[in-house]
Structure formats: structure tokens, C-alpha cells
C-alpha positions as CSV (number, residue, x, y, z in Angstrom):
1,M,141.4,322.7,6.1
2,P,141.9,320.4,9.2
3,E,139.5,317.8,7.4
4,E,141.9,317.6,4.5
5,K,144.9,317.0,6.7
6,G,143.1,314.3,8.6
7,S,142.1,312.5,5.4
8,Q,145.6,312.7,4.1
9,D,147.0,311.2,7.2
10,S,144.3,308.5,7.0
11,G,145.2,307.8,3.4
12,I,148.9,307.7,4.2
13,T,148.2,305.3,7.1
14,R,146.2,303.0,4.9
15,M,148.8,303.1,2.2
16,A,151.5,302.3,4.7
17,A,149.5,299.4,6.1
18,L,149.0,298.0,2.5
19,M,152.7,298.3,1.8
20,G,153.4,296.4,5.0
21,E,151.0,293.7,4.0
22,A,152.6,293.6,0.6
23,A,156.1,293.3,2.1
24,E,154.9,290.5,4.4
25,A,153.3,288.6,1.4
26,A,156.5,288.9,-0.6
27,A,158.6,287.6,2.3
28,A,156.2,284.8,2.8
29,G,156.4,283.8,-0.9
30,Q,160.2,283.9,-0.9
31,A,160.3,281.8,2.2
32,L,158.0,279.2,0.6
33,T,160.0,279.3,-2.6
34,L,163.2,278.7,-0.7
35,A,161.8,275.8,1.3
36,L,160.6,274.2,-2.0
37,L,164.1,274.7,-3.4
38,Q,165.7,273.2,-0.4
39,A,163.5,270.1,-0.5
40,E,164.2,269.7,-4.2
41,M,168.0,270.0,-3.6
42,E,167.9,267.4,-0.8
43,V,166.0,264.9,-3.0
44,L,168.4,265.5,-5.8
45,A,171.5,265.1,-3.5
46,R,170.1,261.6,-2.6
47,L,169.5,260.6,-6.2
48,L,172.9,261.7,-7.6
49,P,175.8,259.3,-7.2
50,G,179.1,260.5,-5.5
51,P,179.9,262.1,-2.2
52,A,176.7,264.2,-1.8
53,G,174.5,261.0,-1.7
54,D,176.9,258.5,-0.2
55,E,178.5,260.7,2.5
56,A,175.2,261.6,3.9
57,A,174.8,258.3,5.4
58,L,178.4,257.9,6.7
59,T,179.8,258.7,10.1
60,E,182.5,261.3,10.6
61,A,185.1,258.6,10.9
62,E,184.0,256.9,7.6
63,A,183.8,260.1,5.8
64,E,187.3,261.0,7.0
65,A,188.6,257.6,5.9
66,L,187.1,258.2,2.5
67,R,188.6,261.6,2.2
68,R,192.0,260.3,3.1
69,A,191.7,257.4,0.6
70,E,190.8,259.8,-2.1
71,E,193.8,262.1,-1.2
72,A,196.1,259.0,-1.3
73,R,194.7,258.2,-4.8
74,I,195.3,261.7,-6.1
75,E,198.9,261.7,-4.7
76,A,199.6,258.4,-6.2
77,D,198.5,259.8,-9.6
78,F,200.9,262.7,-9.1
79,D,203.7,260.2,-8.4
80,N,203.1,258.6,-11.8
81,L,203.5,261.8,-13.9
82,P,206.3,261.7,-16.4
83,V,209.3,264.0,-15.6
């Protein structure tokens, strides 16, 4: 009987090691997929017109000036609404 107990422990240990390897492989695959997605999103952000592509190259002061100008434009539109 002690031999069976030892072989069971050995089997459980091997199974646990395989599960650990599978979990590591899955995590590595997810990390690779997320890195690819991030790269695709960064390229797309540079290709699309608008704030995502343009503001990436602006300084904080320039971005703030653009934001304030946009807010002023929106407020001006509200002032022109019929009563």
C-alpha cells in the first residue's frame, strides 16, 4: 500500500506542475494579445483625425487652450438657442 500512496502523490505533483505550466502559458498568451491590441490602438489613434491623434503631439498648455476654445464654442452654441 505505501507504494500506491507514493505513486498517487507523484501523479498529483506532476498534474499540479502541468497545471502551473498551463496557467503560465495562458497568462503569457494573454499578455502577448494585450500588447498587440495596445500597439494596434496606438497606431489607430495616430491615423484617426480629431483629439486622439492631434492632442498627442500637443503640450499641456496647447491642449488646455484647445479645450477652452471648444468649451467656448459649445457655450456660444447654447447662447444661440431659440427661447
